[in-house]
C-alpha positions in Angstrom: 0.0 0.0 0.0 1.4 3.4 -1.0 1.8 6.1 1.6 0.7 9.7 1.1 3.4 12.1 2.4 2.2 15.7 3.0 5.0 18.3 2.6 4.2 21.9 3.6 4.6 24.3 0.8 4.3 27.9 2.0 5.3 28.2 4.8 7.8 26.1 5.9 7.8 23.5 3.4 9.1 20.4 5.1 11.2 17.8 3.4 12.6 14.5 4.2 16.0 13.1 5.0 17.0 11.3 1.9 17.8 7.7 2.7 21.2 7.5 0.9 24.0 9.0 -1.1 23.9 9.9 -4.8 24.3 6.8 -7.0 27.5 6.8 -8.9 26.8 3.6 -10.8 25.4 3.9 -14.4 21.7 4.5 -14.2 18.9 5.8 -16.3 18.0 9.4 -15.4 14.7 9.4 -13.5 14.6 5.7 -12.9 13.4 5.2 -9.4 14.6 1.6 -9.3 18.2 3.0 -9.6 18.0 4.6 -6.2 20.8 3.7 -3.8 19.6 2.9 -0.2 22.9 3.3 1.7 22.3 5.4 4.7 24.3 8.7 5.1 26.1 8.6 8.5 27.0 12.1 9.7 28.6 13.5 12.9 26.8 16.1 15.0 29.0 18.8 13.5 28.3 17.6 10.0 24.5 17.7 10.7 24.8 21.3 11.9 27.3 22.8 9.4 27.4 20.4 6.4 29.7 17.8 4.9 33.3 18.7 3.9 34.4 18.5 0.3 37.5 16.5 -0.7 40.1 16.8 -3.4 39.5 13.7 -5.6 40.0 12.6 -9.2 36.3 13.1 -10.1 36.2 16.8 -9.6 38.4 19.7 -10.8 37.9 22.8 -8.7 38.7 26.4 -9.8 42.1 27.7 -8.9 40.8 30.3 -6.4 38.8 27.7 -4.4 40.2 27.2 -0.9 39.3 24.0 1.0 40.4 24.5 4.6 41.0 21.2 6.5 38.7 20.1 9.3 35.4 20.7 7.6 32.5 21.0 10.0 34.7 20.3 13.0 36.6 23.6 12.3 33.4 25.7 12.6 33.0 27.6 15.8 29.7 29.3 15.0 27.5 30.8 12.3 25.9 34.2 12.6 22.1 34.4 13.0 21.9 36.1 9.6 23.8 33.1 8.0 26.4 35.4 6.4 29.5 35.0 8.7 31.1 31.7 9.5 33.6 31.7 12.4 36.2 29.0 12.1 39.4 27.8 13.7 42.0 30.1 12.2 44.8 27.5 12.8 43.5 24.8 10.5 45.6 24.3 7.3 44.2 26.4 4.5 42.6 29.0 6.8 45.4 31.5 6.2 44.6 31.4 2.5 41.1 32.8 3.0 41.3 36.4 1.8 38.7 38.6 0.1 38.1 37.4 -3.4 38.8 33.8 -2.8 36.1 31.1 -2.5 35.8 29.2 0.7 34.5 25.7 0.4 34.6 24.5 4.0 31.4 22.3 3.8 28.5 21.9 1.5 26.7 24.7 3.4 29.8 26.8 4.2 30.7 27.8 0.7 30.8 31.3 -0.9 33.0 34.1 -2.1 35.0 35.6 0.8 33.9 39.2 1.3 35.6 40.0 4.6 37.9 38.3 7.1 38.0 39.4 10.8 40.4 37.8 13.3 39.4 37.4 16.9 42.1 35.5 18.8 42.7 32.3 17.0 39.4 32.4 15.2 38.5 33.9 11.8 35.1 35.4 11.0 34.5 34.8 7.3 31.7 36.8 5.7 30.5 35.0 2.5 28.8 36.2 -0.6 27.0 34.1 -3.3 28.8 32.1 -6.0 27.6 30.1 -9.0 28.3 26.4 -9.3 30.8 27.0 -12.1 32.7 29.5 -9.9 33.5 26.5 -7.6 33.7 23.5 -10.0 35.6 23.6 -13.3 34.9 20.0 -14.3 32.8 17.2 -12.9 29.9 14.8 -13.8 27.4 14.5 -10.9 24.3 12.3 -11.0 21.9 10.3 -8.9 18.4 9.0 -8.3 17.1 9.0 -4.7 13.8 8.1 -3.1 12.6 10.5 -0.4 11.9 9.1 3.1 9.5 11.4 4.9 10.2 9.8 8.3 13.0 12.3 9.1 13.9 15.8 8.2 16.7 18.4 8.6 15.6 22.0 9.1 18.0 25.0 9.3 17.0 28.5 10.3 18.7 31.9 10.1 16.4 34.0 12.1 18.1 37.3 11.1 18.4 36.5 7.4 18.3 40.0 5.8 15.2 41.1 4.0 13.2 38.1 5.2 10.1 40.3 5.2 9.5 43.4 3.1 6.6 45.8 2.8 5.9 46.4 -0.9 3.1 48.9 -1.0 -0.5 47.7 -0.4 -3.3 49.0 -2.6 -5.5 51.0 -0.1 -8.7 50.6 -2.1 -9.7 47.2 -3.4 -11.6 46.6 -6.6 -12.7 43.5 -8.5 -10.6 44.5 -11.5 -7.5 44.9 -9.3 -7.8 41.3 -8.1 -8.5 40.0 -11.6 -5.2 41.4 -12.7 -3.1 39.4 -10.2 0.4 38.7 -11.5 2.8 35.9 -10.7 5.2 38.3 -9.0 7.8 35.6 -8.3 8.0 34.5 -11.9 11.0 36.7 -12.4 11.4 38.1 -8.8 10.4 41.5 -10.1 8.4 42.8 -7.2 8.0 46.6 -6.9 10.5 48.8 -5.0 10.0 48.1 -1.3 8.6 50.9 0.8 10.9 50.2 3.7 13.7 47.8 4.6 13.9 45.9 7.9 17.3 47.1 8.8 16.9 46.5 12.5 17.9 42.9 12.9 16.8 40.9 15.9 19.3 39.6 18.3 19.1 35.8 18.1 21.3 32.8 17.8 21.4 30.4 14.9 19.1 27.5 15.6 20.7 24.1 15.3 19.1 21.8 12.7 16.3 19.7 13.9 14.6 16.4 13.0 11.0 16.8 12.1 9.1 20.1 11.4 11.1 23.3 12.1 10.2 25.3 15.1 8.0 28.4 15.0 9.4 31.0 12.5 8.7 34.6 13.3 9.0 37.6 11.0 7.9 41.2 11.9 4.3 40.6 10.7 3.9 36.8 10.6 4.4 33.6 12.6 4.6 30.3 10.9 3.8 27.1 12.8 4.2 23.5 11.7 1.5 21.0 12.7 0.8 17.4 12.2 -2.7 16.3 11.0 -2.6 13.3 8.7 0.8 14.5 7.5 2.9 17.6 7.8 1.7 21.1 7.0 2.1 24.7 8.1 0.0 27.5 9.6 0.6 31.2 8.9 -0.7 33.9 11.2 -0.7 37.7 11.1 -0.2 39.7 13.3 2.5 38.2 15.5 1.5 40.1 18.6 -1.6 41.9 20.0 -3.9 40.0 17.7 -7.0 41.3 19.5 -6.0 44.9 18.7 -4.9 44.4 15.1 -7.0 46.1 12.4 -6.4 43.3 10.0 -6.0 39.6 10.9 -5.2 36.7 8.7 -4.8 33.0 9.6 -4.4 30.1 7.2 -2.4 27.1 6.1 -1.1 25.5 2.9 0.3 22.0 2.2 1.8 20.2 -0.8 1.1 16.5 -1.1 3.5 14.0 -2.7 3.0 10.3 -3.3 6.1 8.2 -2.9 8.4 11.1 -4.0 11.9 10.8 -5.3 14.4 13.0 -7.1 16.7 12.6 -10.1 19.6 14.8 -11.2 22.4 14.8 -13.8 24.9 17.7 -13.9 27.8 17.7 -16.4 30.2 20.6 -15.9 33.0 21.1 -18.4 35.6 23.8 -19.0 33.0 25.5 -21.1 30.4 25.7 -18.3 27.4 23.6 -17.5 27.0 21.5 -20.5 23.9 19.7 -19.2 21.8 20.1 -16.0 18.8 17.9 -15.5 16.7 17.8 -12.3 13.3 16.2 -11.6 11.1 16.0 -8.5 8.8 13.1 -9.1 5.2 12.4 -8.0 3.6 15.8 -7.1 0.2 14.8 -5.9 -1.8 17.7 -4.6 -2.1 21.2 -3.0 -4.4 22.4 -0.2 -4.8 25.9 1.0 -7.3 27.8 3.3 -7.5 31.1 5.1 -9.6 33.3 7.4 -9.3 37.1 7.4 -11.0 39.9 9.2 -11.1 43.6 9.7 -11.8 45.3 13.1 -14.0 48.2 14.0 -10.9 50.5 13.9 -9.9 49.4 10.4 -9.1 52.0 7.8 -7.9 51.2 4.2 -4.3 52.1 4.9 -4.2 49.1 7.3 -4.3 46.7 4.5 -1.2 44.4 4.2 1.1 43.7 1.3 4.1 41.7 2.6 6.7 39.7 0.8 8.3 37.0 3.0 11.4 35.1 2.0 11.4 32.4 4.6 14.9 32.1 6.2 14.7 28.3 6.4 16.6 25.6 4.5 15.0 22.1 4.5 18.0 20.2 3.3 19.4 16.7 3.1 22.9 15.6 1.9 23.1 13.6 -1.3 26.8 12.5 -1.0 29.0 11.8 -4.0 32.3 13.4 -5.0 30.9 16.9 -4.2 28.8 17.4 -1.0 25.6 18.3 -2.9 22.4 18.6 -1.0 18.7 18.6 -1.9 17.3 21.8 -0.5 13.8 23.4 -0.4 13.0 27.1 -0.2 9.8 29.0 0.0 8.7 32.6 -0.8 5.3 34.0 0.1 3.4 37.2 -0.5 0.1 38.2 1.1 -2.0 41.2 0.2 -5.3 42.1 1.9 -7.8 44.4 0.2 -10.5 45.1 2.8 -12.7 48.1 2.2 -15.0 47.9 5.2 -14.9 47.6 9.0 -16.1 44.6 10.9 -15.7 42.3 7.9 -15.0 38.5 7.8 -13.8 36.6 4.9 -12.7 33.0 4.3 -12.1 30.4 1.6 -10.3 27.1 1.1 -9.4 24.9 -1.9 -7.9 21.4 -2.6 -6.3 20.6 -5.9 -4.9 17.4 -7.3 -1.6 17.6 -9.2 -0.4 14.6 -11.2 3.1 14.6 -12.5 6.6 15.9 -11.8 8.5 19.2 -11.5 11.2 19.0 -14.2 14.0 21.2 -15.5 16.7 20.8 -18.1 19.5 23.3 -19.1 22.1 23.2 -21.8 24.5 26.0 -21.0 22.3 29.1 -20.8 19.2 27.5 -22.5 16.7 26.1 -20.1 13.3 24.5 -20.1 10.8 23.8 -17.3 7.7 21.6 -17.0 5.3 20.8 -14.3 2.4 18.5 -13.5 0.3 17.9 -16.6 -2.9 17.5 -14.6 -4.5 20.2 -12.3 -7.8 18.9 -11.0 -10.2 20.7 -8.6 -11.2 18.5 -5.7 -12.5 21.4 -3.6 -13.1 24.8 -5.2 -12.0 28.1 -3.7 -15.0 29.6 -5.4 -17.5 27.3 -3.7 -16.0 27.8 -0.3 -16.0 31.7 -0.2 -17.9 32.9 2.9 -18.0 36.0 5.0 -19.9 39.1 5.9 -19.2 42.7 4.9 -20.8 45.9 3.7 -17.9 46.4 1.3 -15.8 44.6 -1.3 -13.1 42.5 0.3 -10.3 40.5 -1.3 -7.1 38.6 -0.5 -4.2 37.7 -2.8 -1.8 34.9 -1.9 1.3 34.3 -3.9 3.7 31.6 -3.0 6.6 29.7 -4.5 8.4 26.6 -3.5 11.9 25.9 -5.0 13.8 22.6 -5.0 17.6 22.9 -5.6 20.4 20.4 -6.0 23.5 22.2 -5.1 25.8 23.7 -2.5 25.5 26.7 -0.1 22.9 27.9 2.5 19.8 30.0 2.6 19.7 32.6 -0.2 23.1 31.6 -1.5 22.2 28.0 -2.4 23.4 27.5 -5.9 22.8 24.7 -8.5 20.1 23.4 -10.8 16.6 24.3 -9.4 13.0 23.8 -10.3 10.1 25.7 -8.7 6.3 25.7 -8.5 4.5 29.0 -7.9 0.8 30.0 -7.7 -1.1 33.3 -7.2 -4.7 33.1 -6.0 -6.9 36.2 -5.8 -10.2 35.7 -4.0 -12.9 38.4 -3.9 -16.1 38.7 -2.0 -18.5 41.5 -2.8 -20.7 43.7 -0.6 -23.6 42.1 1.2 -25.5 45.3 0.4 -25.0 44.7 -3.3 -26.0 41.1 -2.9 -29.4 42.2 -1.5 -30.0 44.2 -4.6 -29.0 41.6 -7.2 -30.0 38.5 -5.2 -26.5 37.1 -5.0 -23.3 38.3 -3.4 -20.5 38.7 -5.9 -17.7 36.0 -5.6 -14.6 35.9 -7.8 -11.5 33.7 -8.0 -8.5 34.4 -10.2 -5.6 31.9 -10.4 -2.2 31.7 -12.2 0.5 29.1 -11.7 3.9 28.6 -13.2 7.0 26.4 -13.1 10.5 27.9 -13.0 13.9 26.4 -13.7 17.5 27.3 -14.1 21.0 27.0 -12.6 22.4 29.4 -10.1 21.2 31.3 -7.1 18.1 33.5 -6.9 16.7 35.9 -4.3 14.1 38.8 -4.4 15.7 42.2 -5.1 14.6 43.4 -1.7 16.6 40.7 0.0 19.7 41.7 -2.1 19.2 45.3 -1.2 19.3 44.6 2.6 22.2 42.3 2.1 24.1 45.1 0.3 23.3 47.5 3.1 24.9 45.2 5.6 27.8 44.3 3.4 28.5 48.0 2.8 30.0 48.1 6.3 32.8 46.1 4.9 33.2 48.3 1.8 32.1 45.3 -0.3 30.9 45.9 -3.8 27.1 45.3 -4.2 26.1 41.7 -5.0 23.5 40.8 -7.6 20.2 39.3 -6.6 20.7 36.4 -9.0 23.4 34.5 -10.9 23.3 32.0 -13.7 20.4 31.3 -16.1 16.7 30.6 -15.7 13.3 30.4 -17.4 9.6 30.5 -16.3 6.6 28.9 -18.0 2.9 28.9 -17.1 1.6 25.7 -15.7 -1.9 26.4 -17.0 -3.9 29.3 -18.7 -5.0 31.9 -16.1 -8.3 30.8 -14.5 -11.0 33.4 -13.9 -14.4 32.7 -12.3 -17.2 35.1 -11.4 -20.6 34.5 -9.9 -23.1 37.2 -9.1 -20.8 40.0 -10.3 -22.4 40.8 -13.7 -21.1 39.4 -17.0 -20.4 36.2 -15.0 -18.1 33.5 -16.4 -18.4 30.6 -13.9 -16.1 28.3 -15.8 -12.4 28.5 -16.7 
């Protein structure tokens, strides 16, 4: 009997500890029967900081790559923003770590050295992003691996810069505004942020855990894992003083997978990435629900529009000649468009997805594909409920990205494939419903798959990173590196009932 694993999508998408290392024997790409079942045995230090690379005949590294000895055992600590690794300055190779070089201490502790600060015998190494070809000059890396959902590794950087950004809410909602929802993460081209969260909380880096990650808190949201026939995630806003908040939103979202496994094949030559293939098999379904309300003190300027880049890696080592890992990231945007006080608004949907997330790149030319089937099991439209004397709407945009590569948090680099969806849900005024006999309801949905090779982060994240790095007189870093492509998963879906010129199908 097959087991249904439920993996949280936004907002903290939980993954599984892969049961073995990458298979180096000849195998057909995507063949689940070729999976290797040897268990990865890691020390406590390796679980926390990653597996060390080795010099071996299967990999040629770039000349400026420095591999200090000691690996995870040489790490003293990692800053709560994930940028600075403090290591034992006496280990062989540490003295060669100077700005401009690339440190490859572990599969997570890798990046271009931006600054080096000595404290006693320890070195604080501040890292910036790199591309896979900045590290590796020549290698052929491949594997097929089943996913075991019985165990997980979660890593959190509570002070990761730019984790939440305010990007300018629309103060006055309209049905047309929601119908024009755009997949803002398709190219990470969100509008210029209104403000940047430059005051970073004082917190220590949380050690990796087995099972769902602990509560994740950003300035406006808290995200809580829960177990209910699988693993999923709540999101809540506001974080504090909920009873006094003019706008409150609570909800959850989960991605279902049926006996999932991953396949990858990466061939790096002196000319670059000749071929990169990566597939996440057996995507099975998606469930989301929310409840939102406005208080008696609400005014339109209280509406939210927040972009959250969750500072969590859900990552498992793959093994092989390079310490690759399978890592999952999530990005989430929520916009409320209330127009009236004392309003309540809710909806939920359940959708079946049949197929895989798949990418393929040849040098800078990439393609992406997603599940071929998107079937409605429970419609958002049919579940819209609430009470209000004004038009109210909510737009949720989220993206999950799976990566095979090296690095940590926003600097993870390698072949990636992502699934994103924007859902705009509108409920009209009850006063208008009395006149026409039916309260207006509307749902607009767009979905896309994304693929490429390299690292990606929202521009607002890069802007905050650059503010912090300017302290070291470091040149600004880019918000992305490498190549990528985005493709629609299906034609935009638009449904209207009781709104005039209705189009209930599509």
